[in-house]
C-alpha positions in Angstrom: -82.2 59.2 6.2 -84.6 59.9 3.3 -81.8 61.2 1.1 -79.6 58.1 1.7 -82.5 55.8 0.8 -83.2 57.7 -2.4 -79.5 57.4 -3.4 -79.6 53.7 -2.7 -82.8 53.3 -4.7 -81.3 55.2 -7.7 -78.1 53.0 -7.5 -80.1 49.8 -7.4 -82.4 50.9 -10.3 -79.3 51.9 -12.4 -77.7 48.5 -11.7 -80.8 46.7 -12.6 -81.1 48.7 -15.9 -77.5 47.8 -16.8 -78.1 44.1 -16.0 -81.3 44.0 -18.1 -79.6 45.8 -21.0 -76.7 43.4 -21.0 -79.1 40.4 -20.8 -81.2 41.7 -23.7 -78.1 42.1 -25.8 -76.9 38.6 -25.0 -80.4 37.2 -25.8 -80.5 39.1 -29.1 -77.1 37.7 -30.1 -78.1 34.2 -29.1 -81.4 34.4 -31.0 -79.6 35.7 -34.1 -77.0 32.9 -33.8 -79.8 30.3 -33.5 -81.5 31.7 -36.6 -78.2 31.5 -38.5 -77.8 27.9 -37.4 -81.3 27.0 -38.5 -80.6 28.5 -41.9 -77.3 26.5 -42.2 -79.1 23.3 -41.3 -82.0 23.9 -43.6 -79.6 24.7 -46.5 -77.9 21.4 -45.8 -81.0 19.2 -45.3 -83.4 20.7 -47.9 -84.2 19.0 -51.2 -81.7 20.0 -53.9 -83.4 19.3 -57.2 -82.1 22.5 -58.8 -80.5 24.0 -55.7 -82.6 27.2 -55.7 -84.9 26.1 -52.9 -82.0 25.0 -50.6 -80.1 28.2 -51.2 -83.1 30.4 -50.6 -83.2 30.1 -46.8 -82.6 33.4 -44.8 -83.3 34.7 -41.3 -84.3 38.1 -40.0 -84.2 39.5 -36.5 -87.1 41.7 -35.5 -85.9 44.6 -33.2 -89.2 46.3 -33.1 -90.7 43.9 -30.5 -88.1 44.3 -27.8 -90.8 44.8 -25.2 -92.0 41.3 -25.9 -88.6 39.8 -26.7 -86.5 39.2 -29.7 -88.2 37.6 -32.7 -86.2 35.7 -35.4 -87.9 34.6 -38.6 -86.4 31.9 -40.8 -88.0 31.9 -44.3 -87.4 30.8 -47.9 -87.5 33.0 -50.9 -89.6 30.3 -52.7 -92.3 30.5 -50.0 -94.9 28.7 -52.1 -92.9 25.6 -52.1 -92.2 25.3 -48.3 -95.7 24.1 -47.3 -95.9 21.6 -50.2 -92.5 20.0 -49.4 -93.1 20.1 -45.7 -96.6 18.7 -45.5 -97.0 16.8 -48.8 -99.5 17.3 -51.7 -101.5 15.6 -54.3 -100.0 15.1 -57.8 -102.4 16.3 -60.4 -102.3 17.1 -64.1 -103.9 20.1 -65.9 -107.3 18.5 -66.1 -107.4 17.8 -62.4 -106.9 14.0 -62.5 -105.0 12.8 -59.4 -102.0 10.5 -59.9 -101.1 10.0 -56.3 -99.6 11.8 -53.3 -96.1 13.3 -52.9 -95.2 12.8 -49.2 -93.9 15.6 -47.1 -90.4 15.4 -45.7 -90.8 17.3 -42.4 -87.3 18.9 -42.6 -88.5 22.4 -41.4 -90.2 21.0 -38.3 -87.2 18.8 -37.4 -84.7 21.7 -37.7 -87.0 24.0 -35.8 -87.3 21.5 -32.9 -83.5 20.9 -32.8 -82.5 24.5 -32.8 -85.3 25.4 -30.4 -84.1 22.8 -28.0 -80.5 24.0 -28.2 -81.6 27.6 -27.7 -83.8 26.7 -24.7 -80.9 24.7 -23.1 -78.8 27.9 -23.1 -76.5 27.1 -26.0 -76.2 29.6 -28.7 -76.9 26.9 -31.3 -73.4 27.1 -32.8 
């Protein structure tokens, strides 16, 4: 009887590992697709004064933290500009005189919320 229960335990454990492995792969693919969708939307909705900022969006998938889940980072090559354009900033000259405030546009937050909502709903954001 003990031998039979050990065999059943091994089979159940193997089936669970296979199921978890498949789910992790699907989760990773869905997260990567959501990251690509976020990049596509940010490229379309970002300011296009010269075009460099809008074209600079990329996403990376972090495989090192699989124990905690899959992490996708969306970032811009001109990282100094993202905070200023998202949140707004004062307009100053070289002497420090303030001429007004440039309002932020909130594009990053809006795209993150949309893509996050689609990802949480089970869609792959495509």
